[in-house]
C-alpha positions in Angstrom: 58.9 85.4 159.2 57.8 85.8 156.5 54.8 87.7 157.0 57.0 89.5 159.1 60.3 90.9 156.8 57.5 92.0 153.5 55.3 94.7 157.0 59.4 96.0 157.7 59.9 96.5 154.3 56.4 97.9 153.9 57.0 100.1 157.1 60.4 100.6 155.5 59.5 101.6 152.5 56.9 103.9 153.7 59.1 105.5 156.0 61.6 106.3 153.3 58.8 107.8 150.8 58.4 110.5 153.5 62.6 110.8 154.1 62.9 111.3 150.1 59.6 113.9 149.6 59.9 116.5 153.2 63.7 118.4 152.6 65.9 118.0 154.9 64.7 115.6 156.5 67.2 112.4 156.3 67.0 108.6 156.3 70.2 108.9 158.9 67.7 110.4 162.0 65.3 107.5 161.7 68.6 105.1 161.6 69.8 106.5 164.9 66.6 106.7 167.1 66.7 103.2 165.9 70.5 101.5 166.4 69.8 103.6 169.7 67.2 101.1 171.1 65.9 104.0 173.3 61.9 103.1 172.5 60.9 99.8 174.2 59.0 98.6 171.0 62.1 98.9 169.0 64.3 97.2 171.8 62.0 94.3 171.8 62.1 93.6 167.8 64.1 91.3 165.4 66.8 93.1 164.8 67.6 91.1 161.2 63.3 92.6 160.9 65.4 96.5 161.3 67.9 95.7 159.2 65.1 95.4 156.1 63.3 98.3 157.2 66.8 100.7 157.5 67.4 98.7 154.2 64.7 99.3 152.7 64.3 102.2 153.6 67.3 103.7 152.8 66.9 102.7 148.5 63.6 103.3 148.7 65.0 107.2 149.6 67.5 107.4 147.1 64.6 107.1 144.3 62.3 109.4 145.9 64.6 112.2 147.3 64.6 113.1 143.3 61.6 114.3 144.0 62.1 117.3 145.5 65.2 118.2 145.0 64.5 118.1 140.8 60.5 120.2 141.4 61.5 122.1 144.5 65.7 122.6 144.2 66.1 120.9 147.8 68.9 118.9 147.4 70.6 116.3 150.1 73.6 114.7 150.5 74.1 113.3 146.3 71.2 114.9 144.9 72.3 117.9 144.8 74.5 117.8 142.0 71.3 117.0 140.2 69.5 120.5 141.2 71.6 122.1 138.2 70.5 119.6 135.3 67.1 118.8 137.0 65.9 122.7 138.1 67.3 123.8 134.0 64.4 120.8 132.8 62.2 122.2 135.1 61.4 125.2 133.8 61.8 124.0 130.1 59.3 122.3 131.2 60.6 118.8 131.5 61.0 118.5 135.0 58.6 115.0 134.7 61.1 113.7 132.5 64.3 115.0 134.7 62.9 112.6 137.4 61.6 109.2 134.9 65.7 109.7 134.2 67.6 109.7 137.2 65.0 107.0 138.9 65.8 105.0 135.8 70.0 105.6 137.1 68.1 103.8 139.8 66.3 101.0 138.2 69.0 99.7 136.4 71.9 100.4 139.2 69.9 97.6 140.8 71.1 95.4 138.6 74.7 96.2 138.1 74.6 96.4 141.6 73.9 92.5 141.5 76.3 92.1 138.6 78.5 93.4 140.1 78.6 91.4 143.4 80.6 88.8 143.0 84.0 90.2 141.1 83.5 92.7 143.6 83.7 90.2 146.4 87.4 89.1 145.1 89.2 92.0 145.0 87.2 94.3 147.6 89.4 92.5 150.5 92.7 92.9 149.0 92.3 96.8 147.3 90.9 97.5 150.6 94.0 95.8 152.5 96.2 98.3 149.9 98.5 100.8 151.1 98.6 102.3 147.0 94.9 103.3 147.2 95.2 106.1 150.2 97.7 107.7 148.1 96.5 107.1 144.4 93.0 108.9 145.0 94.2 112.9 145.9 95.7 113.8 142.4 92.7 111.3 140.6 90.8 114.1 143.0 93.0 117.3 142.0 93.1 116.2 138.8 88.7 116.0 138.3 89.0 119.0 140.2 91.2 121.1 137.8 89.4 120.1 135.0 86.2 121.1 136.7 87.8 124.3 136.9 89.6 125.1 134.2 87.2 123.5 131.8 85.1 126.9 132.5 85.3 130.6 130.2 85.3 131.9 133.8 88.4 130.4 134.5 89.8 132.6 137.8 86.4 132.3 139.5 84.9 128.9 138.7 89.1 128.8 140.5 87.2 131.4 143.4 84.1 129.3 143.3 86.2 125.8 143.8 88.6 127.5 146.6 86.0 129.5 149.0 83.4 126.4 148.9 86.6 123.9 149.8 87.4 126.7 152.5 84.3 127.2 153.6 83.2 122.4 153.5 86.8 122.1 155.9 85.8 124.9 158.1 82.2 123.7 158.4 83.0 119.3 158.2 86.1 120.6 161.3 83.6 122.3 163.8 82.0 119.2 165.6 78.4 119.6 164.1 76.7 116.0 164.4 75.3 116.8 161.1 77.7 119.4 159.1 76.5 118.0 155.7 72.7 119.2 156.1 73.1 123.2 156.7 76.4 122.9 154.1 75.3 121.1 151.2 71.2 122.6 152.3 72.7 126.7 152.3 75.4 125.9 149.1 73.0 123.5 146.9 69.4 124.4 147.7 68.7 127.9 150.2 70.6 129.3 147.6 68.9 128.3 144.2 65.6 129.2 146.3 66.9 132.2 147.2 67.9 133.3 143.7 64.2 131.5 142.3 61.8 134.0 144.7 64.0 137.0 143.7 63.3 136.8 140.2 59.6 135.6 140.1 60.6 131.4 138.5 58.3 130.8 137.0 57.2 126.8 135.7 56.4 126.0 132.5 53.8 124.6 131.2 55.4 120.7 132.1 54.9 118.1 129.8 53.8 115.1 130.6 53.9 112.8 127.5 57.3 114.0 125.8 59.9 111.2 125.7 63.5 111.4 126.7 65.9 109.2 125.1 68.9 109.2 125.8 72.9 107.9 124.9 72.7 104.9 128.2 76.3 103.8 127.2 79.1 106.1 128.2 77.3 106.9 131.0 76.4 103.1 132.6 80.0 102.5 131.5 80.9 106.1 134.2 78.9 104.7 136.2 80.4 100.6 136.3 83.7 101.8 136.7 83.6 104.2 138.7 81.3 103.8 142.0 83.4 101.2 143.6 85.2 103.5 145.2 82.5 104.0 146.9 84.0 101.1 148.6 87.5 101.6 148.5 87.7 105.0 149.8 84.4 106.0 152.4 85.2 109.7 152.2 84.1 109.7 148.4 80.4 110.5 148.6 78.6 109.7 145.4 78.2 113.7 144.6 81.7 113.0 143.9 81.8 110.3 142.4 79.8 112.0 139.6 81.8 114.6 139.2 84.8 112.0 138.6 82.6 110.4 136.3 81.3 112.9 134.6 84.3 114.4 133.7 85.2 111.3 131.7 82.0 110.4 129.6 81.6 114.7 129.0 77.7 113.6 129.7 74.5 116.1 128.7 72.3 117.3 131.2 69.6 114.0 130.6 72.5 111.5 130.5 74.0 113.4 134.1 71.5 113.1 135.3 70.9 109.6 134.4 74.1 108.5 135.6 73.4 110.2 138.9 70.4 107.7 139.8 73.0 104.6 138.8 76.0 105.9 140.9 73.3 106.8 144.6 71.7 103.4 144.1 75.4 102.2 144.4 77.0 103.6 146.7 74.3 103.1 149.0 73.9 99.4 148.1 78.0 99.5 148.4 77.7 100.5 151.0 76.1 97.2 152.6 78.6 94.9 150.1 81.5 97.1 152.4 80.1 96.0 155.8 79.5 92.1 154.2 82.8 91.7 152.8 85.2 94.1 155.2 83.5 94.7 157.6 83.6 98.2 157.2 80.4 101.3 156.8 80.7 103.8 154.1 77.2 105.3 155.1 75.2 105.8 158.1 72.7 103.1 157.1 75.1 100.7 156.7 76.6 101.5 160.8 73.0 100.6 161.9 72.9 98.0 160.1 75.8 96.6 161.7 75.5 98.3 165.6 71.9 95.9 165.2 74.0 93.0 163.7 77.1 93.6 163.5 79.0 91.8 159.9 76.3 90.3 158.4 76.3 86.7 157.5 76.2 85.4 154.2 72.3 84.6 154.7 71.4 88.0 156.1 73.9 89.4 153.4 71.4 87.7 151.0 68.1 88.7 152.2 69.9 92.6 152.3 70.5 91.5 148.6 67.0 90.3 148.0 65.8 94.1 150.0 67.4 96.1 147.6 66.3 94.1 144.7 62.6 94.4 145.1 62.1 97.5 148.1 64.1 99.1 144.4 61.8 98.2 142.3 58.5 99.3 144.6 60.2 102.5 145.1 61.0 103.2 141.3 57.0 102.6 140.0 56.7 104.4 143.9 58.6 108.1 142.7 56.3 107.3 138.7 52.9 107.6 140.8 54.1 110.9 142.8 56.1 112.9 140.9 53.0 113.0 138.7 50.6 113.5 141.8 53.5 116.8 142.6 54.1 117.5 139.2 49.9 118.5 139.3 50.3 120.1 142.8 53.1 122.0 142.1 50.9 123.7 139.4 48.3 124.9 140.6 49.9 126.8 143.8 52.1 130.1 143.5 56.0 128.5 142.7 57.2 131.4 144.3 55.2 130.3 148.1 56.3 126.9 147.9 59.7 128.3 147.8 59.0 130.4 150.6 58.0 126.6 152.6 60.4 124.7 150.9 62.9 127.3 152.6 61.0 127.7 156.0 61.4 123.6 155.9 65.0 123.7 155.4 65.8 126.3 158.4 62.9 124.5 160.4 65.2 121.1 160.0 68.7 122.5 159.9 67.8 124.1 163.4 66.5 120.8 164.5 69.8 118.8 163.5 71.9 121.3 164.4 70.3 123.7 166.5 71.4 128.3 166.4 75.5 127.3 165.3 73.7 125.3 162.4 71.2 128.0 161.5 74.7 129.9 161.0 77.2 127.4 159.0 73.3 127.7 156.6 73.6 131.7 156.8 77.3 131.5 155.5 76.5 128.5 152.7 73.4 130.6 151.6 75.1 133.7 151.1 78.9 131.8 149.8 75.8 129.7 147.6 74.4 132.9 146.0 78.1 134.4 145.8 79.3 131.8 143.2 76.3 131.9 141.9 76.5 135.3 141.1 80.2 134.6 139.2 77.9 133.3 136.3 79.9 129.3 136.3 79.4 126.3 136.8 77.4 125.1 139.9 79.5 122.2 139.9 82.1 124.1 141.4 81.1 124.1 144.7 81.3 120.4 144.9 84.8 122.5 146.5 82.9 122.0 149.0 83.7 118.2 149.4 86.9 117.9 146.8 88.8 119.5 148.9 88.9 118.5 152.7 89.0 115.6 150.5 91.7 116.2 148.8 93.3 117.5 152.5 91.8 114.4 154.7 94.3 111.9 151.5 97.0 113.8 152.2 97.4 114.2 155.5 97.5 110.2 155.2 
């Protein structure tokens, strides 16, 4: 049995590398295929081994996904905010350091997760059954949103960007698309930036491979540890939204923010398996697939999941460190504008495969919205209104 577990852990890691590196390809696609058991080979495999595969793939994906989001400006859900500071650092010759900061955050997040399992086990069930939590969260998000908007110099422009992206998010999330976040986030945070990069003929400066960046980790760690458990209690909150909330309290610089985003992304994914174990609730597509395969995990299965999270995460850290260096070597040898066109083509292709022609229409509108918001010279973090406004309305209507 141990040999099979190791085999499926390795397979999951390999697939997680693929889904992490290829823009637009998400782990939910692979998870849906496995959950459907449409393949005879898959349906004959012990479900526990498939759980190992799903967990290792998901954790690896979280680590590796920072490479294309920082080097190519091609984010997926959870890494959309890394495009802002990460791409800026890339242009300043610090792309490798940006990926390293995010992956260090992910690595530390693994061990924070293990430490937090016991205390969260005592409070999660009580809080999840409380009627107070859902009533509080919209007002917290309104406060955070206003704080984000009014911290800008161009307050009216920032408010308009927030509301415009928020209305777009409301429309797209209620269209009935299979995976609406793919064209929505790809357009707002990915394709828009890539198009502007092509227009301005962006050139990547020579990267400083030996320079090390030291940051103050205490405040980002404290914010990540305190706010990440929100993903357990409020399923509509994404890791990106949690990062926005945390950042309003710690006022992190771009390096600290990348580190914090890494911690939060790993914790959000790991907590989704904890939520399944504690309260039988699924917070991510990966946890939903695990539930489909084995139901609510027993204590032995959950312990196995925790072990796989830590082992695959440690492996993914070193894999990400290796791949980012190779990725950088390739990137420096070719024309960045051509790379941008290639990435844009992948975004369009993946969006079409996921959402068809309707998905392409959403991508087009989202991209135009993203370009317009960026042109107003306000921070792209205001476009998180695409998720924050729908979440606020969702909880106000409860």
